[in-house]
C-alpha positions, 0 to 999 in steps of 0.5 A, spaced: 529 557 478 535 559 473 535 552 470 527 553 469 528 560 466 533 557 461 529 551 459 523 556 458 527 560 453 529 554 450 522 552 449 520 559 447 514 560 452 513 565 457 515 564 465 508 565 467 505 560 462 503 555 467 497 552 464 501 550 458 507 547 461 508 543 468 512 546 473 512 541 479 520 539 478 518 533 473 521 532 466 518 529 460 522 522 457 527 527 453 529 531 460 525 537 458 519 541 462 513 537 461 508 539 456 501 539 460 497 537 454 501 531 452 504 528 458 501 526 465 494 525 468 490 520 466 493 519 459 499 517 462 496 513 469 492 508 464 498 505 462 501 504 469 494 502 471 494 496 466 501 493 469 498 494 476 492 490 474 496 484 471 501 484 477 495 484 482 492 478 477 499 474 479 499 476 486 492 474 488 492 468 483 498 466 487 496 469 494 489 467 495 490 459 493 497 459 496 494 456 503 490 450 498 497 449 495 501 448 501 496 443 504 494 439 498 500 439 494 506 440 499 501 436 505 503 441 510 498 442 516 494 448 517 498 451 522 504 451 518 501 453 512 498 459 515 504 461 518 508 460 511 502 464 508 503 469 513 511 469 512 510 470 505 505 475 505 509 479 510 516 479 506 512 481 500 509 487 503 516 489 507 521 489 502 517 495 499 521 499 504 528 497 500 525 498 493 521 505 495 528 507 498 532 505 492 527 508 487 527 515 491 534 515 492 537 512 486 534 509 480 527 513 480 521 510 480 520 508 472 527 504 472 525 501 479 518 499 476 522 496 470 527 492 473 522 490 478 517 487 473 523 483 470 525 480 477 517 479 478 517 475 471 523 471 472 519 469 478 513 467 475 517 463 469 521 459 475 514 458 478 511 455 471 518 451 470 517 448 477 510 445 475 511 443 467 519 441 467 518 433 469 524 433 473 522 439 477 514 437 478 511 435 484 509 428 485 501 426 485 498 428 491 494 422 491 499 417 491 505 421 494 506 424 501 513 425 501 515 431 495 522 431 492 526 436 495 528 440 489 520 442 487 520 445 494 526 449 493 524 451 486 517 453 488 519 457 494 525 460 491 520 462 485 515 465 490 520 469 494 523 472 487 516 474 486 516 477 493 523 481 491 520 483 484 514 486 488 518 490 493 520 494 488 514 494 483 509 496 488 511 502 492 514 505 485 508 504 481 503 507 485 507 513 487 509 513 479 502 513 477 500 519 482 506 523 480 502 524 473 498 529 477 500 536 478 498 538 485 498 545 484 493 545 478 486 545 480 483 540 475 489 535 476 489 535 483 482 533 483 483 528 478 489 525 483 484 525 489 480 520 484 486 516 482 487 512 488 480 510 488 480 508 481 487 505 482 484 500 487 478 499 482 483 496 477 487 492 483 480 489 485 479 487 477 485 483 477 484 480 484 477 478 481 480 475 475 485 472 479 480 469 485 475 466 479 479 464 473 486 463 475 484 459 481 479 455 477 484 453 473 489 451 479 484 447 482 480 444 476 485 444 470 492 445 472 497 449 476 502 449 470 497 452 466 495 457 471 502 459 471 503 460 464 497 465 464 500 469 469 507 469 466 504 471 459 499 477 462 505 480 466 510 480 459 504 483 456 503 488 461 510 490 461 510 491 454 504 496 455 508 500 460 514 501 456 509 503 450 507 509 455 514 512 456 513 518 452 507 520 456 510 519 463 512 525 467 518 523 471 522 525 477 529 525 478 532 522 484 536 527 489 539 522 493 538 519 500 531 522 503 534 520 509 540 524 509 536 531 510 533 528 516 539 526 519 542 533 518 536 536 522 537 531 528 544 532 528 543 540 528 538 540 533 542 536 538 548 540 537 544 547 538 540 544 544 542 549 549 540 555 544 534 559 546 528 559 541 527 565 537 521 569 539 518 569 533 518 562 528 519 567 522 526 568 525 528 561 523 532 559 517 528 558 510 530 558 503 528 564 499 522 562 495 526 565 489 531 559 490 526 553 491 523 552 484 525 545 485 522 544 492 515 545 495 516 549 502 512 547 508 509 552 513 512 551 521 508 547 526 509 548 533 509 540 534 516 537 536 519 544 538 526 541 540 527 540 532 526 547 531 533 548 534 536 545 528 533 552 524 536 557 529 541 562 526 547 562 530 550 568 528 549 574 524 553 571 518 548 566 517 542 571 517 545 575 512 547 569 507 543 570 501 545 563 498 543 557 501 549 554 498 553 557 503 549 553 509 552 547 512 546 543 512 549 539 518 549 545 522 543 549 520 537 546 517 531 549 513 524 550 516 522 545 511 527 540 512 525 540 520 518 540 518 519 534 513 522 530 519 516 532 524 512 529 518 515 522 518 515 522 526 508 524 526 506 518 522 509 512 527 503 513 531 498 512 525 502 506 523 502 503 529 495 503 530 493 501 523 497 494 525 490 491 528 486 493 522 492 489 518 491 483 522 483 483 521 485 483 513 490 478 514 485 473 515 481 473 509 486 469 505 488 464 510 482 462 515 476 465 511 479 460 505 480 454 509 473 455 512 470 455 505 474 449 503 469 445 508 463 448 506 458 446 500 461 450 494 456 447 489 453 452 484 450 446 479 451 439 479 457 439 475 460 446 477 464 447 484 466 453 486 474 453 488 475 455 496 479 461 494 474 464 489 469 466 495 474 472 495 471 475 490 466 478 494 471 482 498 473 485 491 466 487 489 465 490 495 471 494 495 469 496 487 462 498 489 465 502 495 470 506 492 465 508 486 460 510 491 465 514 495 468 517 489 462 519 485 456 520 490 459 521 497 465 526 496 461 531 491 456 531 497 460 532 503 464 537 499 458 541 498 456 540 506 462 541 509 466 546 504 472 541 504 475 539 497 476 532 500 469 531 503 472 527 509 479 527 511 484 522 510 484 519 517 477 520 518 476 515 512 481 510 515 478 510 522 471 508 518 474 503 515 477 500 521 470 500 524 468 495 518 474 491 520 471 490 527 464 488 524 467 483 519 470 479 525 464 479 529 460 477 523 466 471 521 465 469 529 458 468 528 458 464 522 464 460 524 460 458 530 454 456 526 459 452 521 462 448 527 454 447 530 453 444 523 460 440 523 458 437 529 451 434 527 453 432 520 460 429 522 462 429 514 468 433 511 464 437 506 458 440 510 451 442 507 452 449 509 453 453 503 459 457 502 455 463 501 455 464 508 462 467 508 459 472 503 457 477 509 464 477 512 468 478 506 463 484 503 463 488 510 471 487 510 471 489 503 467 496 505 472 497 510 478 496 505 474 501 501 475 506 506 481 504 510 486 501 505 485 506 500 485 511 505 492 509 508 495 509 501 493 516 500 495 518 507 502 515 506 503 518 499 501 525 501 503 526 508 511 524 507 516 529 504 515 530 497 522 526 496 519 520 499 513 518 495 515 511 494 517 510 501 511 513 503 507 507 499 512 502 502 510 505 509 503 503 507 505 496 505 509 495 511 503 496 515 500 490 511 506 486 512 508 487 519 500 485 520 502 478 517 508 477 521 504 479 527 498 474 525 503 469 525 506 471 532 499 471 535 497 464 532 503 461 535 501 465 542 494 463 541 495 456 540 500 455 546 495 458 551 489 455 549 492 448 549 495 449 556 493 444 561 492 439 555 486 442 553 484 443 545 487 448 541 483 454 538 487 452 532 487 445 531 490 441 525 482 439 523 478 446 522 472 442 525 476 441 532 478 448 532 475 454 535 477 459 530 470 463 532 474 465 539 480 467 535 475 472 531 472 474 537 479 476 540 481 480 534 474 484 534 476 486 541 483 488 540 481 492 534 476 495 538 481 497 543 486 499 538 480 504 534 480 508 541 487 509 541 487 511 533 481 516 534 486 519 540 492 519 535 488 522 529 485 527 533 491 530 535 495 529 528 497 535 524 497 535 516 502 537 511 501 544 510 505 546 503 506 553 501 504 553 494 507 556 488 500 557 484 494 559 487 488 557 483 482 562 482 477 557 482 479 553 488 475 552 494 477 557 500 484 556 503 487 553 497 493 558 497 496 552 501 495 545 501 488 543 503 487 540 510 486 532 508 
C-alpha cells in the first residue's frame, strides 16, 4: 500500500481516484500505475486478439489437414496417422502447463508471448523450408512411396517447434488479454465477461480461413505456398502485437505460484494435532491495509484439514502487526489456504471434462477422414477439401457465442438476477450435452455412409459431404458453451497469481483427451479384432465400424455427464473480498459474484 501511495503522490492524484487510475496491481509499460482511459480494456485486447487470429489460422491450417498430409504425403496408414495427429495435438495442448508456469512465475505474460511467438515463427519457417528447399522436399506422392528420412525429420521437428511455441503462446496470450480488464470496475468486469466469447469468435475466424483458404491451397496448389502464407501472417501479427505495447496493462511475476501451496500443505501437516478454533475469524489473515497487491479470499468450510495451516499457535503470532514477521512455512494466511482449496477443487472438474475432449478430438481426425471418402463437388470443376467441412464447427461456434453474449445472457440476467446469467459450470454442462448429441449424429451418419459404400463399392461415394454438417454444427454449439466455459472457469477460479497456468489447465483437458483418444483407439482396435474378427478401426474406412466407436463415445460421455453434474452441484466458487464496491452493480457485488 505504501508503494501505491508514493506512486499516487508522484502522479499528483488523490488515493480515492479509482475511476481515473487502475489499482489492481497492474502497471503500464513504464512501470507506473495505469491510466484507465489510455490503457487496457478493448483498446488493448484488440491488439492481442489480432495475434490470436493469426496463431489459430496457423494452428488449424496445419492441424485440420495434418491427417491428410500424413496419409497422402507421408503414406501412413489410418490408425498410425490418427495416433500421430493425437500425439501432436496432445503435446501441443499439454506444453502450456510449462509455458503457463514460466509466465506466472518468472517472465510475465507479455515476454512469454513474445518469446513463444518467435519460436512459433521459427517452426513455421522450418516447415516452409521442408516444402520448398529441394534437398528437404518430399518426393512426389504419385511416384514414390518411400520418402527421404530427412524430410520426415525436418517436418516433425518443425511441427513440434510449433507445439513448443504454442506451449508458451496460448496460455499467456489469452490470460494477458483477460488481464486488460479490471475486475473491481463494474463496466470493465462486464466487458471481461464478453471477452472470452469474442476471443473465441476471433479464434473461429482464424479457424474458418485456415480450413477454407489455407486447406484449399494445400490440397490444390502447394503445401509450400500455404506454409509461406502462414509464416507471413504470423510475422505480421507479431508486429501488430508489439505496436500495442503502450496500451497494455502488465502484471509483474511474483515467483512460483506453487510455493505458497506447498507452504500451506507443510504448515497444515505440522499442526495437524491442533484443535480447530471455535470461530473461523480467529484464523490468521493479512490485514487489509497490507494487502494492496493481493485480493483476499473469504473462508470456506470445505477441506477443513488445510485450515490448520492458518491457526495461530501462540500469543506472539496473534499480536504480530506485520506480515513480514510471519514464517509462511509455519503459519499460512486464510487466502493462501483458500487458494490451495481452489486448485484441489478443480481436479474433479478437470477429470470429468476429459470425455468432452474425447468427443472434440474426433472432429479433426475421423470426421475429416469420413469426408475424404464422400462427394465433395460444389460445381463440376470445384471440389471442397475434406478438412474444409470443419468450417461448420466454426460457424456454429461463432453464432452460438454471439447469441449467448447478446441475447441469452441479458435475458437471463433479468430473469435470474445473476450478472452472468448462468453459472460457468452450468454453461460447461450444457456444452457436454451437445457433445453427446454430436456423437449420436456422427454414428447415424456413418452408418448411412457405410450402407452407401457397400452398395457402390467405389473410393469416392455419391453421398454428399454435407451429411457431416449436422455433427459439426452440433459439436460447434457444444464448443460455444463448454470450450468457452472451460476457458473462463480455469482463468477465473484459479488464484490470481496462476492465471496463465489456469488457461494451461484448460488446454491440458484437450491435450490429455487427445492422448486418451489414442489410447482408446488402441484398446478398441485390439478388442474388436480379437478372435480374428474385423477391427472397428480398420485401415480401409469402408471396412471399419467407426459408427460403433461413436456410439461408445456417446455412452461414455453420458455416464461422465452424470458424474460431472454431481461434482458441479457440490462446487464452491471463488469468493473474493473486493476492495471497491460498485454503486450500480447487482445485489451481492460487494464480493465477487458467484459464477
